[in-house]
NUZABA-654506 format. One line per field, with one value per residue (C-alpha): x, y negated, z negated; residue in one letter; residue number from 0; chain. Coordinates in steps of 0.2 Angstrom, whole numbers, padded with zeros to 4 digits. Last residue first. Layout:
BEGIN
u c(X/...)
v c(Y/...)
w c(Z/...)
type c(A/...)
seq c(NUM/...)
mol c(A/...)
***
This chain:
BEGIN
u c(0682/0670/0668/0687/0687/0685/0697/0711/0709/0710/0726/0733/0729/0739/0753/0754/0755/0768/0779/0780/0785/0797/0806/0808/0814/0827/0841/0851/0836/0838/0823/0820/0806/0811/0830/0834/0824/0833/0850/0848/0842/0857/0855/0849/0839/0825/0824/0809/0799/0803/0798/0782/0778/0781/0769/0755/0757/0751/0732/0734/0751/0747/0739/0753/0766/0758/0758/0776/0781/0771/0779/0797/0790/0784/0799/0811/0801/0801/0819/0824/0818/0826/0843/0852/0845/0851/0849/0832/0831/0828/0814/0804/0798/0792/0809/0813/0795/0799/0799/0782/0778/0765/0759/0764/0769/0787/0794/0788/0805/0814/0802/0803/0822/0822/0810/0821/0837/0830/0824/0841/0850/0838/0841/0860/0871/0886/0902/0909/0903/0886/0884/0886/0875/0861/0862/0860/0846/0837/0837/0832/0817/0812/0812/0801/0788/0789/0789/0785/0772/0764/0763/0754/0742/0737/0728/0718/0714/0708/0696/0689/0687/0679/0666/0662/0660/0648/0647/0666/0669/0683/0692/0691/0699/0712/0718/0717/0728/0740/0742/0747/0760/0766/0769/0777/0789/0793/0804/0813/0819/0822/0834/0830/0838/0828/0843/0854/0840/0840/0824/0808/0801/0802/0785/0778/0790/0783/0765/0769/0776/0760/0749/0758/0753/0735/0733/0740/0728/0713/0719/0719/0701/0697/0690/0702/0715/0730/0744/0755/0756/0763/0771/0773/0785/0785/0804/0805/0793/0794/0788/0776/0775/0763/0765/0763/0767/0752/0747/0730/0718/0713/0714/0723/0735/0736/0741/0724/0724/0709/0715/0732/0724/0713/0728/0737/0722/0721/0739/0738/0723/0734/0728/0709/0711/0720/0704/0692/0704/0707/0688/0684/0697/0692/0674/0679/0689/0675/0677/0673/0668/0667/0649/0646/0633/0643/0661/0672/0690/0699/0714/0730/0739/0729/0741/0754/0743/0740/0740/0726/0713/0695/0697/0694/0707/0720/0716/0719/0736/0742/0737/0746/0762/0760/0759/0775/0785/0791/0809/0813/0806/0818/0833/0828/0828/0843/0853/0847/0852/0869/0872/0870/0858/0860/0849/0862/0876/0867/0864/0882/0890/0878/0889/0904/0920/0921/0939/0932/0936/0927/0912/0911/0913/0899/0888/0892/0888/0872/0866/0874/0867/0850/0848/0855/0843/0828/0832/0832/0817/0805/0795/0796/0788/0773/0771/0771/0757/0747/0747/0744/0729/0721/0723/0717/0702/0698/0699/0685/0687/0699/0714/0730/0727/0716/0729/0744/0735/0731/0749/0756/0745/0730/0726/0708/0701/0682/0668/0664/0682/0696/0713/0729/0743/0754/0772/0781/0782/0791/0805/0807/0807/0821/0831/0830/0838/0852/0855/0858/0871/0880/0876/0875/0886/0901/0901/0901/0915/0926/0923/0927/0944/0948/0944/0955/0946/0934/0932/0938/0926/0912/0916/0917/0900/0893/0901/0893/0876/0878/0884/0869/0861/0879/0884/0879/0883/0901/0905/0907/0922/0931/0927/0935/0950/0953/0949/0961/0954/0958/0941/0932/0942/0938/0919/0920/0929/0918/0902/0908/0912/0894/0886/0897/0892/0874/0869/0867/0853/0842/0845/0841/0825/0820/0822/0811/0798/0798/0795/0779/0774/0774/0761/0756/0772/0783/0775/0777/0795/0798/0790/0800/0816/0813/0809/0823/0836/0830/0830/0847/0853/0847/0854/0871/0871/0867/0882/0894/0888/0891/0908/0912/0905/0915/0932/0944/0962/0965/0948/0951/0936/0941/0936/0919/0916/0919/0909/0894/0895/0894/0880/0871/0873/0866/0852/0847/0846/0835/0824/0822/0817/0804/0797/0796/0786/0785/0785/0770/0765/0765/0778/0773/0755/0752/0756/0738/0735/0720/0706/0699/0690/0671/0665)
v c(-0767/-0781/-0790/-0794/-0802/-0820/-0819/-0810/-0823/-0837/-0830/-0828/-0846/-0852/-0840/-0849/-0866/-0859/-0854/-0872/-0878/-0864/-0869/-0887/-0881/-0868/-0881/-0882/-0891/-0906/-0917/-0936/-0932/-0943/-0946/-0931/-0919/-0926/-0926/-0907/-0904/-0913/-0929/-0937/-0923/-0923/-0942/-0945/-0932/-0941/-0957/-0950/-0943/-0960/-0968/-0956/-0955/-0972/-0966/-0953/-0953/-0938/-0927/-0930/-0926/-0909/-0906/-0912/-0899/-0885/-0891/-0887/-0870/-0865/-0873/-0863/-0847/-0850/-0855/-0838/-0829/-0832/-0826/-0830/-0844/-0845/-0827/-0822/-0803/-0802/-0815/-0805/-0792/-0776/-0767/-0772/-0767/-0749/-0742/-0751/-0746/-0736/-0735/-0753/-0762/-0755/-0772/-0779/-0785/-0770/-0757/-0767/-0768/-0749/-0746/-0757/-0749/-0732/-0738/-0745/-0729/-0718/-0729/-0728/-0743/-0747/-0751/-0757/-0775/-0768/-0761/-0778/-0786/-0774/-0776/-0795/-0793/-0781/-0791/-0807/-0797/-0790/-0808/-0812/-0799/-0802/-0821/-0829/-0816/-0814/-0833/-0834/-0820/-0830/-0842/-0828/-0821/-0837/-0837/-0820/-0823/-0840/-0832/-0819/-0832/-0841/-0858/-0860/-0878/-0881/-0865/-0870/-0887/-0879/-0868/-0882/-0894/-0879/-0876/-0894/-0893/-0877/-0885/-0900/-0890/-0877/-0889/-0893/-0875/-0874/-0888/-0905/-0910/-0927/-0938/-0932/-0935/-0954/-0959/-0965/-0948/-0944/-0945/-0935/-0920/-0918/-0920/-0905/-0894/-0898/-0894/-0877/-0874/-0880/-0868/-0854/-0859/-0858/-0841/-0835/-0841/-0830/-0835/-0824/-0837/-0830/-0843/-0856/-0874/-0888/-0904/-0921/-0936/-0934/-0932/-0924/-0909/-0899/-0882/-0875/-0857/-0841/-0823/-0809/-0812/-0814/-0801/-0797/-0810/-0820/-0838/-0851/-0861/-0878/-0895/-0898/-0917/-0918/-0905/-0913/-0930/-0924/-0917/-0934/-0944/-0932/-0933/-0953/-0953/-0944/-0935/-0935/-0936/-0919/-0912/-0919/-0915/-0897/-0894/-0901/-0891/-0875/-0878/-0880/-0864/-0855/-0853/-0837/-0835/-0817/-0811/-0808/-0795/-0789/-0791/-0793/-0795/-0798/-0788/-0796/-0783/-0769/-0763/-0759/-0749/-0757/-0745/-0736/-0738/-0742/-0758/-0769/-0758/-0762/-0781/-0778/-0769/-0783/-0797/-0787/-0786/-0804/-0808/-0797/-0806/-0821/-0817/-0813/-0830/-0839/-0829/-0832/-0851/-0851/-0841/-0853/-0868/-0861/-0857/-0875/-0880/-0890/-0877/-0874/-0874/-0861/-0850/-0853/-0848/-0833/-0821/-0824/-0820/-0835/-0836/-0842/-0825/-0816/-0827/-0823/-0804/-0805/-0814/-0801/-0787/-0795/-0794/-0777/-0768/-0776/-0772/-0754/-0750/-0759/-0747/-0732/-0738/-0738/-0723/-0729/-0746/-0738/-0725/-0738/-0748/-0732/-0728/-0746/-0746/-0731/-0737/-0755/-0748/-0736/-0750/-0760/-0779/-0781/-0793/-0784/-0772/-0783/-0797/-0785/-0776/-0792/-0798/-0782/-0781/-0770/-0756/-0751/-0733/-0733/-0727/-0744/-0748/-0735/-0742/-0739/-0751/-0759/-0761/-0766/-0784/-0780/-0772/-0787/-0799/-0788/-0789/-0808/-0807/-0795/-0807/-0822/-0813/-0805/-0809/-0827/-0826/-0821/-0839/-0847/-0835/-0839/-0857/-0857/-0848/-0861/-0876/-0869/-0862/-0872/-0874/-0892/-0897/-0891/-0904/-0917/-0912/-0913/-0930/-0936/-0930/-0940/-0955/-0956/-0973/-0980/-0976/-0990/-1003/-0998/-0993/-0975/-0980/-0987/-0971/-0961/-0972/-0970/-0951/-0948/-0943/-0925/-0918/-0930/-0924/-0906/-0911/-0919/-0905/-0891/-0901/-0902/-0884/-0881/-0890/-0880/-0864/-0869/-0872/-0853/-0855/-0864/-0851/-0837/-0845/-0848/-0830/-0825/-0837/-0828/-0812/-0818/-0802/-0809/-0821/-0835/-0833/-0833/-0849/-0857/-0852/-0860/-0876/-0877/-0873/-0887/-0900/-0895/-0896/-0913/-0920/-0913/-0919/-0937/-0937/-0932/-0946/-0958/-0950/-0953/-0971/-0974/-0967/-0980/-0994/-0988/-0992/-0981/-0980/-0969/-0960/-0955/-0951/-0942/-0925/-0932/-0941/-0926/-0914/-0927/-0928/-0910/-0909/-0923/-0914/-0898/-0907/-0915/-0898/-0892/-0908/-0904/-0886/-0891/-0904/-0890/-0879/-0861/-0854/-0865/-0878/-0894/-0898/-0907/-0912/-0894/-0886/-0890/-0877/-0865/-0863/-0879/-0891/-0894/-0908)
w c(-0738/-0731/-0748/-0749/-0732/-0737/-0752/-0741/-0727/-0740/-0747/-0730/-0725/-0741/-0737/-0720/-0728/-0740/-0725/-0720/-0737/-0739/-0723/-0729/-0746/-0740/-0737/-0721/-0713/-0724/-0723/-0720/-0707/-0692/-0695/-0705/-0694/-0678/-0687/-0691/-0673/-0666/-0657/-0640/-0633/-0645/-0647/-0636/-0645/-0662/-0655/-0648/-0666/-0674/-0661/-0665/-0684/-0689/-0687/-0701/-0710/-0722/-0709/-0697/-0710/-0713/-0694/-0693/-0706/-0697/-0681/-0688/-0694/-0676/-0667/-0678/-0675/-0656/-0656/-0664/-0648/-0632/-0638/-0622/-0610/-0592/-0587/-0594/-0596/-0615/-0613/-0600/-0614/-0606/-0606/-0624/-0630/-0624/-0641/-0646/-0664/-0673/-0691/-0695/-0711/-0712/-0716/-0699/-0695/-0702/-0693/-0677/-0678/-0680/-0666/-0654/-0659/-0655/-0638/-0634/-0640/-0629/-0614/-0616/-0621/-0610/-0620/-0637/-0635/-0629/-0647/-0655/-0641/-0644/-0663/-0662/-0649/-0660/-0675/-0665/-0657/-0674/-0681/-0666/-0670/-0689/-0694/-0678/-0671/-0688/-0690/-0673/-0677/-0693/-0682/-0674/-0691/-0697/-0681/-0685/-0703/-0700/-0689/-0701/-0715/-0704/-0695/-0689/-0682/-0695/-0690/-0671/-0675/-0686/-0671/-0659/-0669/-0672/-0654/-0650/-0664/-0657/-0640/-0647/-0658/-0645/-0635/-0651/-0652/-0633/-0632/-0625/-0608/-0606/-0612/-0598/-0586/-0590/-0599/-0591/-0589/-0608/-0615/-0601/-0605/-0622/-0615/-0604/-0618/-0628/-0613/-0613/-0631/-0629/-0615/-0626/-0640/-0628/-0622/-0640/-0642/-0628/-0611/-0600/-0593/-0585/-0587/-0577/-0581/-0569/-0574/-0567/-0565/-0546/-0545/-0562/-0559/-0575/-0579/-0592/-0595/-0597/-0597/-0584/-0565/-0554/-0541/-0548/-0553/-0569/-0563/-0574/-0563/-0571/-0564/-0556/-0556/-0567/-0579/-0581/-0583/-0597/-0606/-0604/-0611/-0626/-0629/-0628/-0640/-0653/-0668/-0666/-0647/-0647/-0654/-0640/-0626/-0632/-0634/-0617/-0608/-0617/-0612/-0594/-0594/-0602/-0621/-0631/-0649/-0654/-0656/-0675/-0679/-0694/-0693/-0677/-0680/-0664/-0659/-0660/-0671/-0664/-0650/-0663/-0675/-0692/-0707/-0717/-0703/-0703/-0693/-0708/-0717/-0703/-0706/-0724/-0721/-0709/-0722/-0736/-0725/-0721/-0740/-0742/-0729/-0740/-0744/-0726/-0721/-0732/-0726/-0708/-0710/-0721/-0708/-0693/-0703/-0708/-0690/-0686/-0672/-0656/-0647/-0633/-0646/-0656/-0641/-0636/-0653/-0656/-0646/-0658/-0650/-0638/-0630/-0613/-0605/-0619/-0617/-0598/-0602/-0615/-0602/-0588/-0601/-0606/-0588/-0584/-0599/-0598/-0579/-0581/-0595/-0585/-0570/-0582/-0590/-0575/-0580/-0598/-0594/-0586/-0600/-0613/-0604/-0601/-0619/-0624/-0611/-0619/-0637/-0633/-0623/-0637/-0650/-0641/-0645/-0630/-0635/-0635/-0621/-0611/-0611/-0607/-0593/-0584/-0585/-0580/-0565/-0567/-0555/-0555/-0558/-0556/-0568/-0574/-0578/-0579/-0580/-0570/-0575/-0561/-0560/-0544/-0548/-0565/-0555/-0544/-0559/-0567/-0551/-0553/-0570/-0563/-0549/-0560/-0571/-0556/-0538/-0541/-0556/-0545/-0538/-0555/-0562/-0547/-0548/-0567/-0562/-0549/-0560/-0574/-0590/-0599/-0618/-0619/-0605/-0616/-0629/-0616/-0610/-0627/-0630/-0614/-0621/-0637/-0627/-0616/-0623/-0625/-0607/-0596/-0609/-0611/-0628/-0622/-0612/-0628/-0637/-0623/-0622/-0641/-0641/-0627/-0610/-0605/-0611/-0599/-0584/-0589/-0590/-0573/-0564/-0572/-0567/-0549/-0549/-0556/-0541/-0529/-0537/-0539/-0521/-0518/-0531/-0518/-0504/-0516/-0522/-0504/-0500/-0515/-0509/-0492/-0501/-0509/-0518/-0536/-0530/-0543/-0552/-0536/-0529/-0546/-0547/-0529/-0535/-0552/-0542/-0530/-0543/-0554/-0540/-0535/-0553/-0556/-0539/-0542/-0560/-0554/-0541/-0555/-0565/-0551/-0549/-0568/-0566/-0553/-0564/-0578/-0569/-0560/-0564/-0579/-0579/-0561/-0549/-0533/-0538/-0545/-0529/-0518/-0529/-0529/-0510/-0508/-0520/-0511/-0494/-0501/-0510/-0493/-0486/-0500/-0498/-0479/-0483/-0496/-0484/-0470/-0482/-0477/-0495/-0498/-0484/-0493/-0506/-0522/-0517/-0510/-0527/-0534/-0548/-0548/-0561/-0554/-0567/-0569/-0580)
type c(I/F/E/E/T/L/E/M/F/T/Q/I/D/E/I/V/M/D/I/G/A/Q/W/F/D/P/Q/T/L/D/V/N/L/H/K/K/A/L/E/E/T/T/M/S/A/T/D/R/L/L/H/I/Y/E/E/E/F/N/A/G/K/Q/N/A/Y/A/Y/I/G/L/S/F/L/Y/G/F/T/Y/P/F/N/Y/F/P/V/D/D/I/F/F/H/L/K/A/A/W/F/Y/P/H/Y/T/A/L/A/G/Q/Y/G/E/K/Q/A/E/V/M/M/E/T/I/K/D/E/S/V/L/G/E/Q/R/A/E/Y/F/R/N/E/F/I/F/R/S/H/I/N/M/F/M/A/L/A/N/Q/L/K/T/D/L/L/N/I/K/E/E/K/T/K/A/A/K/L/T/A/D/A/V/I/L/E/A/F/T/S/A/T/E/A/V/N/M/A/Y/E/R/N/L/S/P/L/D/W/M/T/S/S/H/F/A/H/G/L/E/H/A/L/T/A/V/E/N/V/S/N/S/Y/T/M/F/I/R/S/E/K/T/E/P/L/E/T/C/Y/G/G/P/R/K/G/P/R/D/E/A/E/I/W/S/K/E/F/A/S/Q/A/F/K/A/M/K/P/S/F/K/N/F/N/E/I/I/F/A/A/A/E/D/F/S/F/T/K/E/K/L/D/G/L/I/I/P/A/D/Q/D/Q/W/E/M/K/E/K/G/F/L/N/A/K/R/T/L/Y/D/V/L/P/Q/K/N/K/Q/I/T/E/W/M/V/S/L/T/E/K/K/L/R/N/Y/E/L/P/K/Q/L/F/D/T/I/G/H/L/E/Y/N/S/L/R/F/G/D/L/H/N/L/T/D/T/F/L/P/A/K/E/K/W/A/K/E/W/A/A/F/L/T/E/R/V/K/P/D/P/D/G/M/M/K/N/F/A/Q/G/A/S/L/E/V/V/Q/G/D/Q/E/F/P/I/S/I/S/A/V/I/T/D/Y/H/S/S/W/A/N/L/G/D/L/S/L/T/N/I/I/N/E/E/A/E/S/L/L/Q/S/G/D/R/R/I/E/N/L/R/F/A/I/T/E/F/S/G/H/S/L/M/Q/N/W/D/N/D/S/I/E/A/F/K/K/S/L/V/T/E/A/S/Q/L/R/P/L/L/A/Y/L/K/G/S/L/I/K/A/D/S/D/N/V/N/A/S/L/L/A/T/I/Y/S/N/C/Q/T/F/G/N/T/I/T/E/Q/L/Q/L/V/A/K/L/Q/E/A/N/D/S/S/P/S/W/K/T/V/R/Q/Y/Y/E/N/T/Q/D/E/L/Q/K/M/R/Q/N/L/A/D/S/H/S/G/G/P/F/I/S/E/L/D/W/N/L/S/Y/S/M)
seq c(598/597/596/595/594/593/592/591/590/589/588/587/586/585/584/583/582/581/580/579/578/577/576/575/574/573/572/571/570/569/568/567/566/565/564/563/562/561/560/559/558/557/556/555/554/553/552/551/550/549/548/547/546/545/544/543/542/541/540/539/538/537/536/535/534/533/532/531/530/529/528/527/526/525/524/523/522/521/520/519/518/517/516/515/514/513/512/511/510/509/508/507/506/505/504/503/502/501/500/499/498/497/496/495/494/493/492/491/490/489/488/487/486/485/484/483/482/481/480/479/478/477/476/475/474/473/472/471/470/469/468/467/466/465/464/463/462/461/460/459/458/457/456/455/454/453/452/451/450/449/448/447/446/445/444/443/442/441/440/439/438/437/436/435/434/433/432/431/430/429/428/427/426/425/424/423/422/421/420/419/418/417/416/415/414/413/412/411/410/409/408/407/406/405/404/403/402/401/400/399/398/397/396/395/394/393/392/391/390/389/388/387/386/385/384/383/382/381/380/379/378/377/376/375/374/373/372/371/370/369/368/367/366/365/364/363/362/361/360/359/358/357/356/355/354/353/352/351/350/349/348/347/346/345/344/343/342/341/340/339/338/337/336/335/334/333/332/331/330/329/328/327/326/325/324/323/322/321/320/319/318/317/316/315/314/313/312/311/310/309/308/307/306/305/304/303/302/301/300/299/298/297/296/295/294/293/292/291/290/289/288/287/286/285/284/283/282/281/280/279/278/277/276/275/274/273/272/271/270/269/268/267/266/265/264/263/262/261/260/259/258/257/256/255/254/253/252/251/250/249/248/247/246/245/244/243/242/241/240/239/238/237/236/235/234/233/232/231/230/229/228/227/226/225/224/223/222/221/220/219/218/217/216/215/214/213/212/211/210/209/208/207/206/205/204/203/202/201/200/199/198/197/196/195/194/193/192/191/190/189/188/187/186/185/184/183/182/181/180/179/178/177/176/175/174/173/172/171/170/169/168/167/166/165/164/163/162/161/160/159/158/157/156/155/154/153/152/151/150/149/148/147/146/145/144/143/142/141/140/139/138/137/136/135/134/133/132/131/130/129/128/127/126/125/124/123/122/121/120/119/118/117/116/115/114/113/112/111/110/109/108/107/106/105/104/103/102/101/100/99/98/97/96/95/94/93/92/91/90/89/88/87/86/85/84/83/82/81/80/79/78/77/76/75/74/73/72/71/70/69/68/67/66/65/64/63/62/61/60/59/58/57/56/55/54/53/52/51/50/49/48/47/46/45/44/43/42/41/40/39/38/37/36/35/34/33/32/31/30/29/28/27/26/25/24/23/22/21/20/19/18/17/16/15/14/13/12/11/10/9/8/7/6/5/4/3/2/1/0)
mol c(A/A/A/A/A/A/A/A/A/A/A/A/A/A/A/A/A/A/A/A/A/A/A/A/A/A/A/A/A/A/A/A/A/A/A/A/A/A/A/A/A/A/A/A/A/A/A/A/A/A/A/A/A/A/A/A/A/A/A/A/A/A/A/A/A/A/A/A/A/A/A/A/A/A/A/A/A/A/A/A/A/A/A/A/A/A/A/A/A/A/A/A/A/A/A/A/A/A/A/A/A/A/A/A/A/A/A/A/A/A/A/A/A/A/A/A/A/A/A/A/A/A/A/A/A/A/A/A/A/A/A/A/A/A/A/A/A/A/A/A/A/A/A/A/A/A/A/A/A/A/A/A/A/A/A/A/A/A/A/A/A/A/A/A/A/A/A/A/A/A/A/A/A/A/A/A/A/A/A/A/A/A/A/A/A/A/A/A/A/A/A/A/A/A/A/A/A/A/A/A/A/A/A/A/A/A/A/A/A/A/A/A/A/A/A/A/A/A/A/A/A/A/A/A/A/A/A/A/A/A/A/A/A/A/A/A/A/A/A/A/A/A/A/A/A/A/A/A/A/A/A/A/A/A/A/A/A/A/A/A/A/A/A/A/A/A/A/A/A/A/A/A/A/A/A/A/A/A/A/A/A/A/A/A/A/A/A/A/A/A/A/A/A/A/A/A/A/A/A/A/A/A/A/A/A/A/A/A/A/A/A/A/A/A/A/A/A/A/A/A/A/A/A/A/A/A/A/A/A/A/A/A/A/A/A/A/A/A/A/A/A/A/A/A/A/A/A/A/A/A/A/A/A/A/A/A/A/A/A/A/A/A/A/A/A/A/A/A/A/A/A/A/A/A/A/A/A/A/A/A/A/A/A/A/A/A/A/A/A/A/A/A/A/A/A/A/A/A/A/A/A/A/A/A/A/A/A/A/A/A/A/A/A/A/A/A/A/A/A/A/A/A/A/A/A/A/A/A/A/A/A/A/A/A/A/A/A/A/A/A/A/A/A/A/A/A/A/A/A/A/A/A/A/A/A/A/A/A/A/A/A/A/A/A/A/A/A/A/A/A/A/A/A/A/A/A/A/A/A/A/A/A/A/A/A/A/A/A/A/A/A/A/A/A/A/A/A/A/A/A/A/A/A/A/A/A/A/A/A/A/A/A/A/A/A/A/A/A/A/A/A/A/A/A/A/A/A/A/A/A/A/A/A/A/A/A/A/A/A/A/A/A/A/A/A/A/A/A/A/A/A/A/A/A/A/A/A/A/A/A/A/A/A/A/A/A/A/A/A/A/A/A/A/A/A/A/A/A/A/A/A/A/A/A/A/A/A/A/A/A/A/A/A/A/A/A/A/A/A)
***
């Protein structure tokens, strides 16, 4: 079967950035937001009944779904064409609704916080609220941390041209970056996304080396702008924390992820104790490339031994492979993936003008998702495609739930996606016909572990240190790059010969406004999914429904409660984390044995 490389956005709002339907929905959202504010302001916990609050929350859900629908669509337009200036204007228009919406949320959460414990528990026992009690308790907790309504309104209004604007400014700078590359005797300008894929995945070491030098140069040239952006974005966030009496900059990221600090610490400590096998793996891979130590740009490079021709998948072949192997674990996952391909939910074309990276976004009003990536026929891209389909499947299991119960955190969001990725990685390994092919594919699988345990750990270390430094004042470009390299050396245990000083500028995740510390949730999700994957292999045919039940609970309890309920494990103890790491170490041992004869 042949599938389109381009997504269908017309079925969401026809007309692109000139869509009349989109403008009408945004006007409707503005009216609904004003009505919501008025209703929340008038609602009195002491005199009004539960039915009136139920109506308020239903309107809140309508607005949440509508805002997400419009925002996902506009983001899709900008991702597919970074130069769509009309879409940027639409984004600004949509985000202008946020202060009013946030004002209403402030009023509601503060009113929740003022209710006595006895009256609150009595209210939650009402049939309308039992299923969303966990989220209502979170809203009440947040209300107790808020300033006055007027002060919160000022902060929310200033955020538009503060926190949100700095994040948007980063996207504008990135859109202006192009990387020159000589191809077939001609110099072509690659977008950041195209250059990154080629730099990290091209089998020719000279191509990787040349592109990495050009890549580093491009980000360095814009570094003064990125320095200002990062300083002011995180400076705004820290000032906001200070106003709310928050002294630990990890408090909010942990709350967002419904995770105990103890759990996060135990996870990193267990990883830190187990890094030597990854150092050995990196050194062995460097030796296979004829080098003593690994170069930064060679980490994800394919290992081509003998006369091996690296496995490639056309987009249609990737679709068939993913559907086939999803079906072995969950027919519902397979059916969902097939539907996503057939309905053109995926933007995969390799062309200039697209933003780098990949993501999955929700469309709650139509109960759909859209996936963005740049597909280049590699095994890595098949894994990325499976990863994003995992996100979309997660969303699909929850469409019948209230919107409050669909607001799952990033750490558990990365669980379904990484689980899907693991299915595909193991399937490619099992299909390997020669030792050389198995080495190539096992290396591809291990690249994920390398990213989770070393690259992302270095990001976490860097971000911690940057926040610490930023609390004392502005941080210079030289200091930021110095901190980045030191964090990489620590995260990689000194296993690399070269590092990426301007990684901090090139990595979008440091510049996202709504999610601070966009790093440790990936590692959590990876290890959590390894535990689920092991559990799935034990359960066999009974796994599918249990897995769906777990996914549906991801926004209705803390992460520790989720793990205890569905996997019967204690995340504050190292045992669970060690079990997942041991699976990686087993793969490394196999890799070392297979490659011994090629040294």
